[in-house]
C-alpha positions in Angstrom: 261.4 123.1 95.7 260.6 126.5 94.1 262.2 129.0 91.8 263.3 132.0 93.9 264.4 135.4 92.5 266.7 137.5 94.7 266.2 141.3 94.7 268.2 143.6 96.9 267.8 147.3 97.4 270.2 150.0 98.7 270.8 153.7 98.5 274.4 153.0 97.7 275.9 152.2 94.3 276.1 148.4 94.7 272.5 147.8 95.5 273.1 145.4 98.4 274.9 142.9 96.3 276.6 141.2 99.2 273.3 140.6 100.9 272.0 139.2 97.6 274.9 136.8 97.3 274.3 135.6 100.8 270.6 135.2 100.0 271.3 133.0 97.0 273.3 130.7 99.2 270.3 130.6 101.6 268.0 129.7 98.8 270.3 126.7 97.9 270.3 125.7 101.6 266.5 125.4 101.6 266.6 123.3 98.4 265.2 126.2 96.3 266.3 127.1 92.8 267.8 130.6 92.7 267.5 132.6 89.4 271.1 133.0 88.2 270.6 136.7 87.6 270.0 138.7 90.7 268.4 142.2 90.6 270.4 144.5 92.8 268.8 147.9 92.9 271.5 150.5 93.7 270.7 154.1 94.2 267.1 153.3 94.8 266.2 156.9 95.7 267.2 158.0 92.2 265.4 155.0 90.4 262.0 155.3 92.1 259.9 158.2 93.3 258.2 158.5 96.7 255.2 156.5 95.3 257.3 153.6 94.3 257.1 154.4 90.6 260.2 153.8 88.4 261.8 157.0 87.3 264.9 155.5 85.6 263.7 154.1 82.2 267.1 152.5 81.6 266.6 150.3 84.6 263.4 148.9 83.2 265.6 146.7 80.9 267.2 145.1 84.0 263.8 144.4 85.5 262.6 142.8 82.3 265.6 140.5 82.0 265.3 139.4 85.6 261.6 138.7 85.2 262.1 136.7 82.0 264.7 134.5 83.7 262.5 134.1 86.7 259.5 133.1 84.7 261.5 130.7 82.6 262.9 129.0 85.7 259.6 128.9 87.5 257.9 127.3 84.6 260.7 124.8 84.2 260.5 123.8 87.8 256.7 123.5 87.7 256.9 121.4 84.6 259.4 119.0 86.2 257.2 118.7 89.3 254.3 117.6 87.1 256.5 114.9 85.5 257.7 113.7 88.8 254.4 113.9 90.6 251.5 113.3 88.2 248.1 114.8 89.3 
């Protein structure tokens, strides 16, 4: 049982949201804990350059929110595992 963050990428506007929704269902099927907020990256060619560097400073906020939620969930799951299975 692990926390899993779903990120999808597309050159289109929606950022692969349908694939991300399907992936969240898969995470549940393997008894994972999906982060409620997904990170769909639409128009990826406009958001990142050819080296993979972020060129859209406004999108950095989305990344930060996603990472904060992921970190919180991962720490919560890890903490619960320690309670259930002491070292």
